[in-house]
N, C-alpha and C positions, 0 to 999 in steps of 0.2 A: 116432464123429465128435465133434469138440470143440464145446463151447458157446462162443460169442463174446459178450463183455460190454463195453460202453463205460462207463468210469468218469470222471465229471466232478464238480466241486464248486465251491462258493464263487462262485455267480453274482452275488450281491449286487445283484439287480435294483433299480433306482431309485437306485443310488449316484451321488454327485457327487464330482468332484475339486475341492474347495473350492466355488466357485460354479458350476462347469462341469458340465452334465448329460452323462451317458454313455449315455443311453437309446438313442440312435440306433446307437452302437457295439455296445451289447448286443444289439440286434435283429440286427445283421449277424453277430456272432459266434455267436449261438444258431442262426441259419440255417446257419452253417458246421458247427456240431456236428450238426445234423439231417442235413446232407448227408453227413458222415462216417459217421454211423450207417447211412444207406442204402447208401453205397458199400461199407462194410465188411460189410454184411449181418449186423449184430449181432443176437443173439437176445434181449438184455436191456440195459437202461440203468440205472445207479445214479448218483443225484445226492446226494452225501454232505454235504448241509447248507448253510446260509446261502443259501437260495434268494432271500431278500430282504435288503435292507440294514438295514431298520428293522422294528420290530414292526407298525407301521401304514403299509404302503407305499402309494404313489400308485396310482390306478386303472390308469394306463398300465403300471406294473410288474406289477400283478396280471394284467392281460389278457395281457401278454407271457409270463408264466409258464405260464398255462393253455394258451395257443395252442401254445407250444413243446412242452410235455409231451404234449399231444394229438397233435401231429405225430410226436413220437418214438415213440408207441405203434404207429404203422403200422396203425391201425384194429384195435387189440387183439391183433395178432399178436406184439407185442413188449412185455413188461411193463416199466414204468418205475417204479423204486422211488426215492422222494424223501423224505429224512429231514430233520428240523428241525435247524438249527444254532443257535449262540448268538445270532445276529442275528434269528432267526425267533421269532414267537409260536407256540408249539405248538398253541394253540387255533385259530389262523388256518390253520395247515397242515392240521389235522385236519378243519376245517369242511366242505370239499367232498367228504369221503371217500366218501359213498354214491354220488354221481353220478360222481365221479372213477373209482371202481373199475369202474363199468360201461363206462368208456371205456378201461380198461387202465392207469390211473394209480394207483399204490399210495403214498399219503401215510402217513407215520409221524411223529407229532408228539412223542409221549412215549415214554420208555423203557418196556419191558415191555408195549407195546400189543399187543392181540390182534385180529387181523383176522378177518373171516369168510371161510370158503371160498366161492369164486365161480368160475363158468365163464363166460368171455367168449365169446359166440357167434362161432364161426369163429376163435377165438384161443386164448389160454392159459387154464389153470385153476389156481387156488390150491387145492391138494389137502390140505395140512396146515397148521395154525396152532397157535401156542402163544404165551405171553407173550414177545414179543421175537423171534419166529421165524416164518418161513413157508417152505413148500415149493411150488414151481411146476412144473407140467407144461407144457412148451413145445410149440407146435403142430407143430414140424418136428424134434423130437428126442425120443428115448426116455429121455434122461438127465434125471433130476430136478435142478432147481436149488434149493439150500437157502440161505437168507439169514438170518443173525442180524443184527437191526437194533437199534442203540443210538443214537438221536438225542442231541443235546447234553443233558447233565444236570449241574448243579452237585452238590455233595455232598449238600445237603438233598434235592434231587429224586431222586438215586440212592437215598438211604436210604428215601425215601417209596415209590418204585416198585419197588425191588428187595427191599424188605421187611426190611432189617436193623434190628435194635433196638439194636445195639451202637454207641454214639456214638463209640467209639474206633476202629471198624473203618476201615481205609484203603480208599480208593476202588479201589486196585489189587486188593485181595482181594475186594471186593464184585463188581467186574466179572469177575475171573477165575472166581469161583465160579459166577456166573450164566451166563457164556459156556460154561464147561466142562460145566455141567449140561445145557444145550441141545445142545452138540456131542455129548456122550456118548449122549444120547437119540435124536438125529435124524441126525447127520452121519457116516454110514458111508462106505465106499469104493465104494458103488454110485451115488453122485451127486456133483455139484459143490458144494463147500461154501465159502461166502463170508461174511465179516463186513463190515458197513459201520457206521461210527460217525463222529461229529463231536466229537473230543476233542483235547486237546494230548497227543500221544503221542511218545515217543522211545525210543531204545535205552538200556537200563540201562547207566549208566557212560559214555554217549556225550556228545557236545557238546550243550549247551543250544541249541536252535534258536530263532531270533528270531521272535516273532510279528509279523505285518504291521503297518505303520504304520496308525493309525486303527482297528485292531481292538479290540473289547472283549476285554481280556486274559482268557485262561483260566488262566494260570499266576500264582498268588499265592505268591511264594517257590517252594518245591518241593512244596507240599502237594497241588496239583492235577495233578501230572505222572502220566501213565499210561504204564506201560512195556510195550513190545511183547512181553516174555516172559509177559505175562498172557494172551496169545492162545492158545487151545487148539491142539494139534498137528493136529487134523483140518481146521482152516481153511486152505484152499489160497491164499487171497488176501484181504488186508484193504484195503478201499477207504475211505480217510480223507478228511475235510474239516477245514479250519480254516487250516492254513498255506498260503500262496499260491504257494510255489515247488514245482515238481515234484521229488520225491525219494522214494527207497526208504530208510526210516530204519533198516532192519536190526533186529538183535536177535531175530530169529525165523527159523526155517529156511525159511519161505515169505515171499513179498513182502508188505511193509507199506508202502503207497504213498499219498503225497499227490499228487493228480493235477495240482494248481495251479489257480488261478483262471483264467477265460477271458480276462481283460484285466488289464493293469497298473493297479492301483487306487491306488497312491501312488508318489511319486517315488523312494522306497526300492526299488521294484520295477523301476525304469527299466532296460531292457536284458534283463530276464528273458524267456526264450522260454516262452510260455504254450501249453498243450497239453491234450489228453484222453488217456486210456490205453485201449488195446484189449487185452483179456485173452482168451486162448484156454485153455480148461480142459477136462480130461477126468477122470473119476473115478479116484481113487487115484494120480494122477501130478502131478508139478510143473507148474504153469501156465507158459505163456509170456506175456509182456506187452510191449507196445511203445507208447511215447508217440507221439502224432501231433500235429504242430505246428499251432497255430491262427495264422491270418494276418490276420484281421479286426481292426479297431480302430486307433485312433491311437496311435503309439508315443510314449513319454514320454522326455524328455531333460532332463538337468541340464547347462546350458551356462554357461560363464564367459567374459566378454570384457572387454578393457581399452579398447576403442574402440567407440563407438556405431555407426560405419559398418560395422565387421566384424559386429556383432550383427545389424544390419538386413539385411546381405547374407545371413547364414546363415538368418535367419527367412524371407526371400523364397525361398530355395532349398529350404526344408523346410516347406511350407505345411500339411501334414497332421499335423505333430507337436503335442504338448502340451508346454509348456516351462516349466521353472523357470529363470529367467534371472538370473545374477549379473553385475553391472556393477562392475568395479574401477576406481576413479577417485580423483584427489586433490581433487575438488570434488563437490558434490552434483549429481545429475542435474537438468538444467533441465526445465521444463515442455515446451519445444520438443522436446527429445530424447525425453522420455516419449511425446509425441504421435507422433513418428516411429516409435518401437518398436511402439506399439499399432496404429498405422495399417498397419504392415507385416505383421501377423499376428493371427489371431483366436484363437490357442490359447495365449497367454501367461497362465499361471496366477499366477505370482508374479514380481516383479522385486525382487531383493535387492541393494541398494547396499552396497559396501564402500569406505570412505574410507581412503586410504593415507597421507595427509599432514596429519593433525590435529596441530598443533604442541603439544609438551609444554612447559608453562611452569608447573609446579606451585608454584614459589616466588613467582611474581608475584601481587601482591595487586590484585584488580579492584575499583575504586571505581565504584559504581552510584548514580546520582542518582535517588532514589525520588520526587522531586517532578515528574519529567517525565511526558509523556503515555504512553498505552498503547503506541504504536508505538515510542517511544524505549526503553521498558522491554523490549519484545520484542527490539529490535536488540541492546541490551546483554546480554540473557540469551543470545541465540544466539551472540554473539561470545565470551562467557565459557564457554559450554558446549562449543563446537566449535572454538574457537581459530582462527577465520577469519571473514572479513567475510561478511555476509549478501548474497546475490546479488539482483538486481533482480526476478527471477521470483518468488522466495519472498516478498519484501517486498510485491509487488503482490498475491500470493495472500492474505497476511495482511490487507492493506487491504480486499480484497474480502470476506473473512470478517467483519472488523470492521464493515464497512458493512452487511452483512446482519443482524448482531446489533443494530445501532442501529435498523434498520427494524422488526425484531421487537419 
């Protein structure tokens, strides 16, 4: 009988889209992930890093993580393995380890972490451990689950925790040697063998994959690229975190998969289908895996309009969207039109004006009277800069600001 595993990553709990909080959407999508785990009757869950968005997350984000992971454990019946990503503080991830283990949550903050063997009453048992490795006996299966864990690590941290003294050693060689040693020691054909890591990985010779907007970049030039041919042949499935789009990057005979983030976290991700991956694995055989679409959360759109009326109509028809709105016009957007846009929708993140009829008159010499008052100087500057007359709304706004400065 096959072991079923749910692979997810890049939750980024507490993340905002500019000023806009996503915590309510995150609550909904994590509930959906828990429901999928229950409906699919998975035996284990892997969360491949970036649990939080910042090293010191808000209390609400921390509470959401612990409540979700506790629910995913199904009272200790289902091990949940959560590793640190580049957005996470390894110390924070490791901090609740003693209590978390008793609940069935396996946190791994640093590379080469050694967990203690433990038996969850009425649940699973961690039967073997080593630096960066654990073997789990599941309550409803005689097949052992072996997992090699490598949380995010920069070059310095890899050298520290993997024990290499050679400053010239490439990260690929360090990781390959560490993973191969563990796989040769523990990953035979009598169990299911998984690797989970949070790294920038791609197929050797393949296309360079774009890192998500707003991500702390892992790739500096090509020095930090990890290639999928570093993965040992015994590994039947590699559960990756960091890139936010679902993809099997290839370069290995077995799947090497980014599961995707659960929500679109930047407008560069607009239109991406977010999902988790369900893996079915048996000893000594190729795994089958299937992405399962996630539906919770507000969709992101980049929209462009040339008429305010059309923009307002679309916004009213799509109240649940989060929008980056581009307005193409031959004049500046008036304060009245801005108010109409914002009054019609609560999910406008950015409004980008594009002016199409700024007059070109590079040969004309502009004479400015420097003896005039501040308002006159502003009007002349605006006319010179944008080659059009200042409208009344902007002039009134300038007067209001100038009046406030005088009062201060």
